[in-house]
C-alpha positions in Angstrom: -66.3 -8.9 -25.3 -63.8 -9.4 -22.1 -60.5 -7.2 -22.1 -57.5 -9.1 -21.4 -54.8 -7.3 -19.6 -51.9 -6.2 -21.5 -49.0 -8.6 -22.1 -45.8 -7.9 -20.2 -43.1 -6.4 -22.4 -41.3 -9.2 -24.1 -37.4 -8.9 -23.2 -35.0 -10.3 -25.7 -32.2 -10.5 -23.2 -32.8 -12.8 -19.8 -32.5 -11.3 -16.5 -28.9 -11.5 -15.4 -28.1 -14.3 -13.2 -24.8 -15.4 -11.0 -23.4 -16.2 -14.4 -23.7 -12.7 -15.7 -21.2 -11.6 -12.9 -18.8 -14.4 -13.6 -17.1 -13.0 -16.8 -16.5 -9.5 -15.2 -15.1 -11.3 -12.1 -12.9 -13.5 -14.0 -11.8 -10.5 -15.8 -10.9 -8.6 -12.4 -9.3 -11.8 -11.0 -7.0 -11.8 -14.1 -5.9 -8.5 -13.6 -5.5 -9.3 -9.9 -3.0 -12.2 -10.8 -1.2 -10.0 -13.4 -0.6 -7.4 -10.6 0.6 -10.2 -8.1 3.1 -11.6 -10.8 4.3 -8.1 -11.3 4.5 -7.2 -7.6 6.4 -10.7 -7.1 8.7 -9.6 -9.9 9.3 -6.5 -8.1 10.1 -8.3 -4.7 13.1 -10.1 -6.6 14.3 -7.0 -8.2 14.1 -5.5 -4.4 17.0 -7.7 -3.3 19.6 -5.5 -4.3 18.0 -2.5 -3.0 17.5 -4.6 0.2 21.2 -5.6 0.5 22.3 -1.8 -0.2 19.9 -0.9 2.9 21.2 -3.5 5.1 24.5 -2.3 4.4 23.5 1.3 4.9 22.3 0.2 8.4 25.6 -1.2 9.3 25.6 1.1 12.7 22.2 0.0 13.5 23.3 -3.9 13.3 26.2 -3.0 15.5 24.1 -1.4 18.1 22.0 -4.6 18.1 24.6 -6.7 18.6 26.1 -4.9 21.5 22.7 -4.3 23.3 21.2 -7.8 22.8 24.3 -10.2 22.3 22.6 -11.8 19.2 25.6 -11.7 16.5 24.5 -9.5 14.0 27.8 -8.1 12.5 30.7 -10.3 11.2 34.0 -10.0 9.8 32.3 -9.8 6.2 29.4 -7.4 7.2 25.9 -7.8 8.6 24.7 -11.5 9.4 22.6 -13.2 6.8 19.3 -12.6 8.9 20.0 -8.8 8.8 19.6 -9.3 5.1 16.3 -11.1 5.3 15.1 -8.5 8.2 15.4 -5.9 5.4 14.0 -7.7 2.3 11.2 -9.7 3.9 9.2 -6.6 5.1 10.3 -4.8 1.8 8.6 -7.9 -0.2 5.5 -8.3 1.9 4.6 -4.8 1.4 4.9 -5.3 -2.4 3.2 -8.8 -2.6 0.5 -8.7 -0.1 -1.8 -5.7 -1.1 -2.6 -7.5 -4.3 -2.8 -10.9 -2.6 -5.4 -9.8 -0.2 -7.5 -8.3 -3.2 -7.3 -11.3 -4.9 -8.3 -13.5 -1.7 -11.2 -11.1 -1.4 -12.3 -11.4 -5.0 -12.1 -15.3 -4.8 -14.0 -15.2 -2.0 -16.8 -13.0 -3.3 -16.9 -15.4 -6.3 -17.4 -18.5 -4.0 -20.1 -16.7 -2.2 -22.0 -15.6 -5.4 -21.4 -11.9 -5.0 -20.3 -9.7 -8.2 -17.3 -7.8 -8.0 -17.8 -4.2 -7.4 
């Protein structure tokens, strides 16, 4: 009587495929979106801080006006662009890191790589 080779072990769970990584990546993407929303809220809250920093930098804005001729200081304080020059870097520092991670996570999902 011929002896047949042993049957491979039966697995009750299928091999993980690309869809197996999808729930984890969605959860990771959701967390990144939440962090981005929180950071955007912090950027809005940073407006008063930027206003205070701009006023503290009044001597700097006066120096900029004297040396470059660009109107930086008026009768009512620093010019509008001075406030933006302080707030925009603050907002970008808060918003860009999670936005960058979100773009990377979405890129990995589009190319079929699992989140690590």
